[in-house]
Backbone bond lengths (Angstrom), bond angles and torsions (degrees), N, CA, C in turn:
res aa  C-N    CA-C-N  psi(-1)  N-CA   C-N-CA  omega(-1)  CA-C   N-CA-C  phi
1 M - - - 1.451 - - 1.534 109.41 -
2 K 1.297 114.74 135.56 1.455 121.47 178.47 1.525 109.72 -70.57
3 S 1.316 116.98 143.14 1.473 120.01 177.54 1.533 109.03 -70.95
4 F 1.336 114.47 160.31 1.463 119.10 177.97 1.529 110.48 -60.49
5 Y 1.324 115.96 -39.81 1.470 120.73 178.92 1.543 111.37 -59.50
6 Q 1.316 116.43 -45.26 1.466 119.90 178.72 1.527 110.79 -60.71
7 F 1.311 116.40 -41.97 1.468 120.75 176.30 1.536 110.49 -61.73
8 L 1.320 116.63 -46.02 1.465 121.23 -175.66 1.521 112.67 -64.58
9 M 1.310 117.27 -32.11 1.464 121.59 -177.02 1.532 112.77 -63.45
10 R 1.302 116.64 -18.76 1.460 121.34 175.97 1.537 111.15 -63.75
11 Y 1.323 117.38 -22.83 1.462 121.89 -175.54 1.537 113.25 -96.22
12 R 1.346 117.13 2.56 1.471 119.06 178.05 1.514 110.10 -66.32
13 D 1.323 114.77 140.49 1.461 120.41 176.92 1.533 107.31 -165.67
14 P 1.330 117.21 128.16 1.461 118.84 -177.77 1.538 114.54 -73.56
15 H 1.335 116.71 -10.23 1.469 119.32 -174.49 1.524 113.99 -109.79
16 L 1.316 117.82 -29.55 1.462 120.16 -178.15 1.525 110.36 -79.01
17 R 1.313 117.30 151.99 1.450 122.23 -177.33 1.533 113.07 -128.89
18 D 1.323 117.74 17.42 1.462 118.41 176.48 1.530 108.75 -69.40
19 E 1.311 116.97 163.24 1.471 121.56 -171.87 1.524 112.55 -60.85
20 L 1.336 117.82 -39.61 1.453 119.80 -178.93 1.522 111.42 -67.89
21 T 1.309 116.96 -38.75 1.465 120.89 178.23 1.532 110.76 -68.13
22 V 1.325 117.58 -41.49 1.468 121.10 176.93 1.544 109.01 -60.55
23 F 1.331 117.19 -41.95 1.467 121.71 177.67 1.533 109.85 -61.53
24 A 1.315 117.34 -47.73 1.480 121.32 -178.25 1.539 110.14 -62.55
25 N 1.308 117.04 -44.37 1.469 120.23 179.14 1.533 110.67 -63.62
26 G 1.331 117.14 -40.54 1.447 120.79 179.84 1.518 111.83 -67.24
27 A 1.342 117.25 -41.88 1.473 120.77 177.63 1.535 110.31 -63.18
28 Y 1.311 117.14 -38.36 1.464 121.40 178.23 1.542 111.14 -60.57
29 N 1.303 115.84 -39.85 1.467 120.76 -178.79 1.527 113.18 -82.56
30 D 1.321 117.39 -9.97 1.461 122.84 -179.98 1.526 108.62 -90.22
31 H 1.299 116.95 100.16 1.465 122.12 -174.80 1.516 113.39 -69.98
32 S 1.323 118.15 -11.12 1.459 121.50 178.75 1.524 113.01 -100.45
33 F 1.325 117.82 -2.40 1.472 121.56 -179.15 1.537 108.31 -55.46
34 P 1.349 117.55 137.68 1.464 120.28 179.40 1.531 112.42 -70.22
35 K 1.306 116.22 81.44 1.458 123.59 -169.30 1.536 115.06 -64.82
36 H 1.298 118.01 -24.47 1.474 119.88 -176.74 1.522 113.59 -101.95
37 S 1.299 116.72 2.52 1.467 120.75 -174.04 1.524 112.12 -79.64
38 T 1.330 113.50 144.64 1.465 122.67 170.57 1.527 109.11 -121.31
39 N 1.324 117.25 14.01 1.454 123.23 -173.37 1.527 110.70 -102.85
40 Y 1.329 115.19 119.14 1.467 121.17 -178.32 1.524 112.09 -55.91
41 H 1.324 117.09 -47.90 1.472 120.43 -174.62 1.529 111.87 -67.29
42 E 1.298 117.15 -37.40 1.471 120.16 177.91 1.522 110.66 -63.03
43 I 1.325 116.68 -48.03 1.467 120.83 -177.88 1.534 110.53 -69.64
44 S 1.318 116.62 -42.64 1.457 121.29 178.78 1.523 112.29 -59.11
45 S 1.328 115.45 -47.15 1.467 120.21 178.58 1.528 111.20 -61.51
46 Y 1.323 115.16 -42.58 1.473 118.95 178.70 1.526 109.96 -60.47
47 L 1.318 117.56 -47.85 1.463 120.45 -177.34 1.535 112.88 -65.95
48 E 1.313 117.44 -34.43 1.465 119.90 178.46 1.532 110.57 -60.91
49 L 1.301 117.13 -31.59 1.463 121.08 -179.62 1.532 113.47 -94.45
50 N 1.321 117.23 -26.85 1.466 120.66 -171.00 1.519 114.80 -129.11
51 G 1.318 118.45 0.20 1.461 120.88 -173.26 1.512 114.63 -87.10
52 H 1.307 116.65 50.28 1.467 120.98 -178.65 1.529 112.17 -63.31
53 Y 1.313 118.34 -13.91 1.468 121.79 -176.33 1.534 113.04 -91.43
54 I 1.330 118.17 -1.53 1.471 118.80 173.85 1.524 108.94 -113.28
55 P 1.324 116.70 140.02 1.477 119.54 -175.41 1.517 113.17 -66.89
56 S 1.353 117.73 -31.41 1.466 120.29 178.14 1.522 109.25 -160.50
57 M 1.313 115.22 161.02 1.454 119.82 -178.96 1.516 111.93 -69.08
58 S 1.321 118.60 -15.14 1.454 119.87 177.19 1.544 111.43 -64.63
59 V 1.328 117.29 -26.18 1.459 120.88 175.22 1.537 109.21 -65.31
60 F 1.307 116.57 -44.86 1.464 120.98 176.24 1.525 110.06 -61.37
61 D 1.320 117.52 -45.42 1.467 120.80 -178.46 1.528 111.53 -60.73
62 R 1.321 117.80 -40.83 1.464 120.81 177.60 1.530 110.84 -65.28
63 A 1.337 116.41 -43.14 1.456 120.90 178.92 1.520 109.98 -63.63
64 W 1.327 117.78 -39.63 1.453 121.89 -179.16 1.535 110.07 -63.69
65 E 1.326 116.91 -40.94 1.471 120.10 178.66 1.525 111.47 -61.37
66 I 1.323 116.38 -41.31 1.467 119.96 177.07 1.526 110.12 -63.91
67 Y 1.323 116.08 -46.40 1.462 122.67 178.70 1.540 111.26 -56.48
68 K 1.320 116.62 -49.71 1.474 120.01 -178.63 1.528 110.58 -66.65
69 G 1.322 117.15 -36.64 1.467 119.68 177.97 1.513 112.28 -63.23
70 E 1.306 116.91 -35.91 1.460 121.30 179.80 1.526 112.85 -80.28
71 S 1.332 116.73 -18.61 1.459 121.16 -178.33 1.520 113.27 -82.74
72 K 1.307 116.20 -11.06 1.487 120.00 -178.01 1.496 111.71 -73.90
């Protein structure tokens, strides 16, 4: 199974500014992001403390739903 970070990196783009792309770009620049994790609670807890680059946790929740849908 691909990690959430690997999934998210598909949305990186230096020109787009939608919430998912901003999240992906921010996670890419966050050297402490849990890059190998596939665990919702681990990533969610990390972002609650360190996710200053996403406007709200609902962005993460939407991305997680896409990730889980593709992992089936």
